[in-house]
Residue frames relative to the residue before (quaternion, step in Angstrom):
aa qw qx qy qz dx dy dz
M 1.0000 0.0000 0.0000 0.0000 0.00 0.00 0.00
K 0.3606 -0.7484 0.5220 0.1934 3.53 -0.87 0.95
I 0.2971 -0.7615 0.5539 0.1580 3.58 -0.83 0.95
N 0.0010 -0.7793 0.6266 -0.0103 3.59 -0.94 0.87
A 0.7186 -0.4765 0.2975 0.4100 3.55 -1.32 0.19
D 0.6323 0.5537 -0.3226 0.4354 3.64 1.20 -0.30
F 0.4644 0.6915 -0.4180 0.3624 3.52 1.42 -0.27
K 0.4381 -0.6979 0.5023 0.2620 3.59 -0.91 0.90
I 0.5157 -0.6448 0.4528 0.3364 3.60 -0.87 0.83
F 0.6190 0.5638 -0.3413 0.4273 3.59 0.97 -0.83
H 0.6880 0.4559 -0.2874 0.4860 3.61 0.97 -0.88
L 0.5976 0.5572 -0.3619 0.4488 3.57 1.08 -0.56
L 0.6706 0.4704 -0.2819 0.4995 3.59 0.99 -0.92
E 0.6599 0.5228 -0.3099 0.4418 3.56 0.94 -0.77
E 0.7370 0.4056 -0.2205 0.4937 3.60 0.87 -0.97
Y 0.7958 0.1359 -0.0541 0.5877 3.60 1.06 -0.71
P 0.1674 -0.8378 0.5125 0.0861 3.59 0.30 1.23
E 0.6052 0.5616 -0.3590 0.4353 3.59 1.20 -0.59
S 0.5681 0.5931 -0.3989 0.4078 3.64 1.16 -0.09
E 0.4556 0.7267 -0.4303 0.2814 3.60 1.22 -0.29
E 0.6114 0.5561 -0.3636 0.4298 3.63 0.98 -0.73
V 0.6834 0.4724 -0.2764 0.4831 3.56 0.89 -0.90
I 0.6492 0.5144 -0.3048 0.4702 3.59 0.95 -0.90
R 0.6565 0.5114 -0.3167 0.4551 3.58 0.87 -0.86
K 0.6324 0.5517 -0.3243 0.4365 3.58 1.05 -0.78
Y 0.7723 0.3690 -0.1966 0.4782 3.56 0.78 -1.00
F 0.7750 0.2858 -0.1775 0.5350 3.60 1.08 -0.59
K 0.0636 0.8587 -0.4962 0.1111 3.56 1.16 0.88
F 0.5916 0.6018 -0.3616 0.3962 3.60 1.01 -0.80
F 0.6872 0.4940 -0.2908 0.4462 3.54 0.88 -0.93
Y 0.6387 0.4942 -0.3231 0.4933 3.61 1.13 -0.60
D 0.6531 0.5351 -0.3036 0.4415 3.57 0.94 -0.97
E 0.7464 0.3985 -0.1869 0.4991 3.55 0.98 -0.97
R 0.4122 -0.7387 0.4321 0.3125 3.61 1.35 0.12
L 0.4151 0.7022 -0.4608 0.3498 3.55 1.01 0.91
V 0.3053 0.7789 -0.5029 0.2175 3.63 1.24 0.17
D 0.7067 0.4800 -0.2799 0.4380 3.59 0.70 -0.99
I 0.7074 0.4222 -0.2611 0.5032 3.58 1.07 -0.61
A 0.7780 0.3924 -0.2173 0.4399 3.58 0.51 -1.13
L 0.7487 0.4448 -0.2467 0.4251 3.52 0.69 -1.05
K 0.6063 0.5307 -0.3584 0.4715 3.58 1.25 -0.30
R 0.7509 0.4156 -0.2094 0.4686 3.60 1.12 -0.59
L 0.7183 0.4962 -0.2437 0.4225 3.51 1.07 -0.76
S 0.3791 -0.6456 0.5936 0.2953 3.55 -1.15 0.54
I 0.6907 -0.4373 0.3480 0.4589 3.52 -1.26 0.14
Q 0.6766 0.4864 -0.2941 0.4682 3.61 0.84 -0.94
G 0.6146 0.5599 -0.3262 0.4499 3.55 1.06 -0.75
A 0.6804 0.4627 -0.2831 0.4928 3.56 0.94 -0.86
F 0.6023 0.5273 -0.3650 0.4753 3.59 1.03 -0.62
N 0.6634 0.5058 -0.3131 0.4540 3.57 0.91 -0.86
V 0.6498 0.5282 -0.3205 0.4429 3.61 0.88 -0.93
L 0.7549 0.3771 -0.1910 0.5014 3.59 0.96 -0.94
N 0.3815 -0.7432 0.4822 0.2639 3.62 1.29 0.00
I 0.2248 0.7846 -0.5355 0.2170 3.59 0.90 0.98
S 0.5011 -0.6962 0.4414 0.2633 3.53 -0.83 1.09
P 0.6332 -0.5348 0.4042 0.3869 3.61 -1.16 0.52
E 0.6111 0.5537 -0.3400 0.4520 3.62 1.04 -0.62
K 0.6778 0.4720 -0.2634 0.4983 3.55 0.92 -1.00
Q 0.6056 0.5466 -0.3570 0.4549 3.61 1.07 -0.66
K 0.6506 0.4977 -0.3139 0.4801 3.61 0.94 -0.84
E 0.6172 0.5327 -0.3469 0.4636 3.60 0.98 -0.79
F 0.6372 0.5438 -0.3259 0.4382 3.60 0.92 -0.82
F 0.7040 0.4391 -0.2740 0.4863 3.54 0.84 -0.97
K 0.6167 0.5280 -0.3694 0.4522 3.64 1.00 -0.62
E 0.6415 0.5045 -0.3254 0.4776 3.62 1.00 -0.79
L 0.6251 0.5193 -0.3587 0.4592 3.59 0.90 -0.75
K 0.6754 0.5012 -0.2787 0.4636 3.56 0.92 -0.90
E 0.7493 0.4225 -0.2241 0.4581 3.59 0.82 -1.00
K 0.7671 0.3944 -0.2086 0.4609 3.57 0.78 -1.03
V 0.7597 0.3464 -0.1824 0.5192 3.54 1.04 -0.81
G 0.3949 -0.7440 0.4566 0.2865 3.59 1.15 -0.48
L 0.3663 0.7493 -0.4811 0.2700 3.55 1.22 0.56
D 0.4467 -0.6479 0.5448 0.2898 3.55 -1.24 0.52
V 0.0304 -0.8243 0.5631 -0.0513 3.52 -0.27 1.35
S 0.5885 -0.5826 0.4262 0.3642 3.55 -1.04 0.85
K 0.5827 -0.6566 0.3790 0.2929 3.52 -0.86 1.10
N 0.6855 0.5051 -0.2909 0.4362 3.54 0.93 -0.95
L 0.6295 0.5448 -0.3574 0.4233 3.65 1.11 -0.24
V 0.7374 0.4101 -0.2281 0.4858 3.59 1.14 -0.42
E 0.6777 0.4792 -0.2994 0.4706 3.55 1.30 -0.12
C-alpha cells in the first residue's frame, strides 16, 4: 500500500505500529498534550502538519524517515 499525505495517522499506526517512533517525533505536541486519542484518530498526515504548521522541508523529512526507517512505500512526490 502506498502512503500519501491524505492517509489517516490512526490507520498508519494501526497498519504499521513500527511507524510510531517517527510519528511521535514529528507529532510530539499531540502526545505531550494528551491529544493522541482525539487528534491522531481524526487527522490525516497533512491535516496534522497543517494544525502544527510544519514546514514543507520537515514534511519531506517525515516521509523520508517513514520510507527509510519503516520501509513504507511513500508517494514519490512527497520525498523529493
